[in-house]
TORLOVEX-708676 format. One record per residue (C-alpha): residue number from 1; x, y, z; chain. Coordinates in Angstrom, 2 decimals, padded with zeros to 5 digits. Layout:
# TORLOVEX-708676
seq,u,v,w,mol
NUM,X,Y,Z,A
...
***
This chain:
# TORLOVEX-708676
seq,u,v,w,mol
1,108.76,-074.67,-260.41,A
2,108.64,-077.12,-262.91,A
3,105.68,-078.81,-264.97,A
4,104.99,-081.00,-267.66,A
5,102.32,-080.32,-270.57,A
6,100.17,-082.87,-269.38,A
7,099.84,-080.94,-265.94,A
8,099.55,-077.73,-267.58,A
9,096.52,-078.93,-270.08,A
10,094.69,-080.82,-267.00,A
11,094.93,-077.44,-265.48,A
12,093.63,-075.46,-268.56,A
13,091.07,-078.11,-269.80,A
14,093.33,-078.41,-272.79,A
15,094.38,-080.68,-275.48,A
16,097.52,-082.11,-276.37,A
17,099.45,-082.17,-279.62,A
18,102.93,-083.53,-279.23,A
19,104.97,-084.81,-276.33,A
20,102.99,-084.87,-272.90,A
21,106.22,-084.90,-271.12,A
22,107.74,-082.05,-272.41,A
23,108.93,-080.18,-269.38,A
24,108.62,-076.07,-268.89,A
25,109.73,-073.63,-265.67,A
26,109.56,-070.67,-267.21,A
27,106.31,-068.51,-268.95,A
28,107.99,-066.62,-271.86,A
29,106.41,-064.31,-274.83,A
30,106.40,-066.72,-278.24,A
31,109.08,-064.69,-280.03,A
32,111.56,-064.38,-277.03,A
33,110.90,-067.83,-275.75,A
34,113.21,-070.70,-275.69,A
35,114.05,-074.29,-274.01,A
36,111.99,-074.89,-270.88,A
37,109.45,-071.99,-271.78,A
38,105.71,-071.86,-271.74,A
39,104.28,-069.53,-274.28,A
40,101.33,-068.86,-276.06,A
41,099.87,-067.47,-279.06,A
42,096.06,-065.57,-279.18,A
43,097.07,-062.60,-282.05,A
44,097.14,-063.88,-285.53,A
45,099.82,-061.16,-286.61,A
46,102.09,-063.38,-284.54,A
47,101.48,-067.00,-286.06,A
48,104.63,-067.02,-287.97,A
49,106.24,-067.29,-284.94,A
50,104.57,-070.43,-283.84,A
51,106.81,-072.29,-286.49,A
52,110.06,-070.65,-285.27,A
53,109.81,-070.67,-281.67,A
54,112.22,-072.39,-278.97,A
55,109.71,-072.90,-276.73,A
56,108.76,-076.32,-275.30,A
57,105.26,-076.22,-275.04,A
58,102.74,-073.34,-276.84,A
59,099.14,-072.85,-275.91,A
60,097.02,-071.96,-278.95,A
61,093.38,-071.58,-279.99,A
62,091.18,-074.88,-280.46,A
63,090.38,-073.66,-283.64,A
64,093.64,-072.47,-285.21,A
65,094.98,-074.40,-288.35,A
66,098.65,-074.95,-288.55,A
67,100.35,-074.38,-292.29,A
68,103.36,-075.73,-291.23,A
69,104.99,-078.13,-288.66,A
70,105.30,-076.65,-285.27,A
71,108.55,-078.27,-283.39,A
72,107.04,-077.24,-280.02,A
73,104.03,-079.30,-278.11,A
74,100.81,-077.80,-278.24,A
75,098.01,-077.35,-276.10,A
76,095.00,-076.29,-278.07,A
77,092.14,-074.68,-275.79,A
78,088.89,-072.43,-276.09,A
79,090.79,-068.86,-275.47,A
80,094.39,-069.16,-275.66,A
81,094.67,-065.29,-273.88,A
82,092.52,-066.26,-271.07,A
83,094.26,-069.63,-270.20,A
84,097.88,-067.91,-270.33,A
85,096.32,-065.10,-267.96,A
86,095.37,-068.29,-265.86,A
87,098.49,-069.44,-265.88,A
88,100.12,-066.03,-264.90,A
89,097.81,-065.62,-262.09,A
90,098.74,-069.45,-260.99,A
91,102.93,-068.42,-261.27,A
92,102.42,-065.37,-259.19,A
93,100.64,-066.76,-256.42,A
94,103.26,-069.91,-256.13,A
95,106.12,-067.04,-256.15,A
96,104.95,-065.19,-253.72,A
97,103.47,-067.90,-251.29,A
98,105.45,-067.27,-248.32,A
99,104.58,-068.22,-244.93,A
100,105.58,-067.29,-241.35,A
101,106.84,-064.44,-239.47,A
102,111.15,-063.23,-240.10,A
103,112.71,-061.83,-237.65,A
104,113.71,-059.24,-236.61,A
105,110.16,-057.77,-236.52,A
106,108.11,-056.44,-233.36,A
107,104.39,-057.37,-233.11,A
108,102.82,-056.17,-230.21,A
109,101.68,-058.37,-227.57,A
110,097.88,-057.28,-227.95,A
111,097.73,-057.59,-231.45,A
112,096.01,-060.42,-233.22,A
113,097.64,-062.01,-236.30,A
114,095.63,-064.73,-238.10,A
115,096.48,-068.48,-239.35,A
116,099.23,-068.80,-242.48,A
117,100.19,-065.28,-242.73,A
118,103.84,-064.31,-243.69,A
119,105.51,-061.23,-242.03,A
120,108.47,-060.19,-243.46,A
121,111.50,-058.51,-241.54,A
122,111.78,-055.31,-239.79,A
123,108.06,-055.04,-239.88,A
124,106.62,-053.46,-236.98,A
125,103.04,-054.09,-235.97,A
126,101.13,-051.81,-233.45,A
127,098.65,-052.32,-230.16,A
128,095.46,-053.41,-231.20,A
129,096.44,-054.25,-234.83,A
130,094.73,-057.40,-236.65,A
131,096.04,-058.99,-239.49,A
132,093.57,-061.45,-241.13,A
133,094.21,-064.89,-242.00,A
134,096.28,-065.50,-245.20,A
135,097.43,-062.12,-245.14,A
136,101.08,-060.77,-246.61,A
137,103.01,-058.40,-244.94,A
138,106.72,-057.93,-246.71,A
139,109.72,-056.71,-245.07,A
140,110.04,-053.04,-243.65,A
141,106.46,-052.16,-243.36,A
142,104.10,-050.26,-240.49,A
143,100.74,-051.08,-239.24,A
144,100.11,-048.33,-236.68,A
145,097.73,-049.43,-233.45,A
146,094.40,-050.54,-234.12,A
147,095.06,-051.11,-237.72,A
148,092.85,-053.86,-239.15,A
149,094.01,-055.75,-242.33,A
150,091.95,-058.29,-243.67,A
151,092.16,-061.70,-244.82,A
152,094.37,-062.56,-247.96,A
153,095.63,-058.95,-248.22,A
154,098.80,-058.54,-249.21,A
155,101.00,-055.12,-248.46,A
156,104.54,-055.09,-250.25,A
157,107.85,-053.79,-248.85,A
158,107.91,-050.19,-247.19,A
159,104.02,-049.83,-247.06,A
160,102.84,-047.44,-244.46,A
161,099.41,-047.63,-242.65,A
162,098.78,-044.99,-239.79,A
163,096.63,-045.83,-236.86,A
164,092.86,-046.81,-237.04,A
165,092.94,-047.43,-240.50,A
166,090.86,-050.59,-241.78,A
167,091.78,-052.33,-244.83,A
168,089.67,-054.80,-246.44,A
169,090.11,-058.68,-247.88,A
170,091.94,-059.46,-250.89,A
171,093.62,-055.94,-251.09,A
172,097.01,-055.33,-252.87,A
173,099.04,-052.44,-251.89,A
174,102.61,-052.23,-253.63,A
175,105.69,-050.57,-252.16,A
176,106.05,-047.19,-250.40,A
177,102.24,-046.58,-250.56,A
178,101.15,-044.27,-247.29,A
179,097.58,-044.81,-245.80,A
180,096.24,-042.82,-243.65,A
181,098.84,-039.59,-243.55,A
182,097.37,-036.35,-242.18,A
183,094.94,-034.71,-244.52,A
184,096.04,-031.37,-245.70,A
185,094.45,-029.08,-243.07,A
186,095.47,-025.74,-242.05,A
187,093.74,-022.66,-240.93,A
188,095.52,-019.37,-241.73,A
189,095.82,-016.92,-238.74,A
190,095.72,-013.17,-238.70,A
191,099.48,-012.70,-238.59,A
192,099.62,-014.81,-242.18,A
193,100.71,-017.84,-240.41,A
194,098.82,-021.47,-240.68,A
195,097.38,-023.62,-237.85,A
196,097.36,-027.21,-238.36,A
197,094.04,-028.81,-237.85,A
198,094.38,-032.23,-236.03,A
199,093.23,-034.85,-238.47,A
200,091.39,-037.53,-236.37,A
201,089.52,-039.80,-238.99,A
202,091.10,-042.89,-240.68,A
203,091.19,-044.37,-244.04,A
204,088.74,-047.21,-245.03,A
205,089.77,-049.62,-248.05,A
206,087.06,-052.04,-248.92,A
207,087.70,-055.37,-250.40,A
208,089.48,-056.27,-253.51,A
209,091.31,-052.63,-253.86,A
210,094.77,-052.43,-255.54,A
211,096.79,-049.46,-255.00,A
212,099.79,-048.45,-256.82,A
213,103.34,-047.86,-255.43,A
214,103.99,-044.49,-253.60,A
215,100.09,-043.90,-253.65,A
216,098.79,-041.54,-250.90,A
217,095.69,-041.81,-249.25,A
218,095.30,-039.16,-246.31,A
219,092.85,-040.12,-243.54,A
220,089.91,-037.77,-243.25,A
221,089.57,-034.68,-240.81,A
222,086.84,-036.49,-239.23,A
223,084.84,-039.54,-239.85,A
224,086.65,-041.62,-243.12,A
225,088.44,-041.16,-246.56,A
226,087.02,-043.79,-248.43,A
227,087.99,-046.52,-251.16,A
228,084.75,-048.62,-252.13,A
229,084.97,-052.24,-253.12,A
230,087.13,-053.09,-256.22,A
231,088.44,-049.89,-256.77,A
232,091.99,-049.72,-258.67,A
233,094.62,-046.69,-258.24,A
234,097.71,-046.49,-260.22,A
235,101.17,-045.40,-258.84,A
236,101.83,-041.71,-257.56,A
237,098.28,-041.00,-256.79,A
238,096.93,-038.21,-254.55,A
239,093.73,-039.22,-252.79,A
240,093.24,-036.15,-249.83,A
241,091.00,-036.19,-247.06,A
242,087.75,-037.30,-246.72,A
243,087.22,-038.20,-249.94,A
244,085.39,-041.29,-251.71,A
245,086.11,-043.12,-254.44,A
246,082.92,-045.33,-255.62,A
247,083.46,-048.98,-256.50,A
248,085.34,-050.39,-259.51,A
249,086.35,-046.78,-260.32,A
250,089.83,-046.93,-261.97,A
251,092.23,-043.87,-261.60,A
252,095.54,-043.52,-263.50,A
253,099.16,-042.29,-262.43,A
254,099.93,-038.93,-260.93,A
255,096.45,-037.84,-260.67,A
256,095.26,-035.92,-257.63,A
257,091.77,-035.77,-256.22,A
258,091.36,-032.86,-253.63,A
259,089.67,-033.27,-250.12,A
260,085.56,-034.12,-249.81,A
261,085.09,-034.79,-253.63,A
262,082.85,-037.86,-254.42,A
263,083.87,-040.23,-257.43,A
264,080.91,-042.38,-258.38,A
265,081.21,-046.19,-259.10,A
266,082.73,-047.78,-262.56,A
267,084.41,-044.38,-263.10,A
268,087.54,-044.11,-265.18,A
269,089.87,-041.21,-264.59,A
270,093.00,-040.70,-266.42,A
271,096.90,-040.31,-265.91,A
272,097.71,-036.34,-264.30,A
273,094.18,-035.19,-263.70,A
274,093.48,-032.45,-261.29,A
275,090.17,-032.86,-259.38,A
276,089.18,-029.81,-256.94,A
277,087.32,-030.30,-253.82,A
278,083.79,-030.46,-252.68,A
279,082.71,-031.78,-255.61,A
280,080.59,-035.30,-256.99,A
281,081.47,-037.06,-260.41,A
282,078.30,-039.07,-261.63,A
283,078.55,-042.90,-261.78,A
284,080.35,-044.09,-265.26,A
285,082.31,-040.87,-265.51,A
286,085.23,-041.04,-268.01,A
287,087.74,-038.11,-268.17,A
288,091.07,-037.95,-270.53,A
289,094.37,-037.47,-269.26,A
290,096.08,-034.23,-268.07,A
291,092.26,-032.73,-267.49,A
292,090.86,-030.18,-265.06,A
293,087.61,-030.99,-263.31,A
294,086.42,-027.83,-261.27,A
295,082.80,-028.35,-260.78,A
296,080.53,-031.36,-260.22,A
297,079.28,-033.69,-263.09,A
298,076.20,-034.53,-262.79,A
299,075.27,-036.66,-266.16,A
300,076.30,-040.35,-265.60,A
301,078.45,-042.27,-268.48,A
302,079.55,-038.96,-270.05,A
303,083.15,-038.28,-271.57,A
304,085.19,-035.32,-270.51,A
305,088.15,-033.51,-271.66,A
306,090.71,-030.14,-271.54,A
307,091.31,-027.73,-268.87,A
308,088.93,-026.31,-267.52,A
309,086.93,-030.03,-268.44,A
310,084.17,-029.91,-271.10,A
311,082.32,-032.44,-272.64,A
312,084.53,-034.96,-274.69,A
313,083.04,-034.15,-278.24,A
314,083.53,-030.00,-277.32,A
315,087.08,-030.93,-276.46,A
316,087.80,-032.97,-279.29,A
317,086.09,-030.08,-281.86,A
318,088.61,-027.77,-280.00,A
319,091.44,-029.57,-280.70,A
320,091.14,-029.65,-284.42,A
321,090.06,-025.88,-284.33,A
322,093.77,-025.01,-282.34,A
323,095.28,-027.36,-285.07,A
324,093.68,-025.28,-287.69,A
325,094.46,-022.07,-286.18,A
326,097.92,-021.29,-288.28,A
327,095.73,-021.67,-291.26,A
328,093.04,-019.41,-289.54,A
329,095.65,-016.85,-288.68,A
330,096.65,-016.56,-292.25,A
331,092.82,-016.34,-293.69,A
332,092.56,-013.42,-291.43,A
333,095.51,-011.80,-292.37,A
334,094.73,-012.05,-295.94,A
335,090.94,-010.80,-295.51,A
336,092.57,-007.47,-293.58,A
337,094.83,-007.10,-296.56,A
338,091.95,-007.51,-299.02,A
339,089.89,-004.94,-297.26,A
340,092.41,-002.38,-296.85,A
341,093.13,-002.18,-300.46,A
342,088.90,-002.07,-300.93,A
343,089.39,001.07,-298.58,A
344,092.34,002.55,-299.79,A
345,090.94,002.29,-303.71,A
346,087.37,003.73,-302.41,A
347,089.59,006.75,-300.70,A
348,091.27,007.22,-304.29,A
349,087.93,007.60,-305.94,A
***
């Protein structure tokens, strides 16, 4: 794929300075670009690279005043960073724009497949499954019986979606994620063994959700494990049975959410956070990485940290005190020594 500076400028509603016919066929950072590259400058601290870059075309802010000649063709826009992000999205869309059904793959006769879909080789689609228009199912994926995948949703290679699960529109699920595996439900027996409790619910993922690679979302014991609209889940996350993640909440890698916990909308959860089961986290809650949440949080829009978690202000004060512990220990030892000297002097008198 290659484009001229003029075509890029029209897409971004920009103004060209230089050769409008300059050809670009790849995107690159301004300090690493070479001939044929399209780059951008948004951060002023990188301005020096503008005058030495080998890029063919560079996008810059409309109000940037040049202090030296620029070899590259320049496209001026209102916001270089936003404009370049638009190009990244267009580039990615074009690169992933696959259509058709590859062989070998298995699609059950009772499954319904929409228009303009892509189904990669070695994919299995079960009975009564539904795949919406424009969906892309990459190779080695599995869709069990009665699974629904919405329009323009992408499942990358190796995604497994167990039976009865529902995935909305414009969802992205990255490689090797597992949707709808059994919840961790076992009943202790008198002899010390555990009896498996059948998990007959499902997982519901609403529109515009992104799920990272190797993340697991367990099906509900009964009812649904629910991931609300706009949620973003990082890689290597565990969402347990009957949990509910509120809309537009983001959760970083290696976090575990235990069963039947409900996280409110617009929450931010750092990496390696552990959240116990059967609690509720209020709207707008922010949790620092490596924290442990062992009770419900009822106050909205508060920050928390530590294990067990406390308010962010208390957590930071505790960290300051911890840093001072060696100094405080020395002071205590000095005070103990002084006290002993006073006691000794009192006895001798």
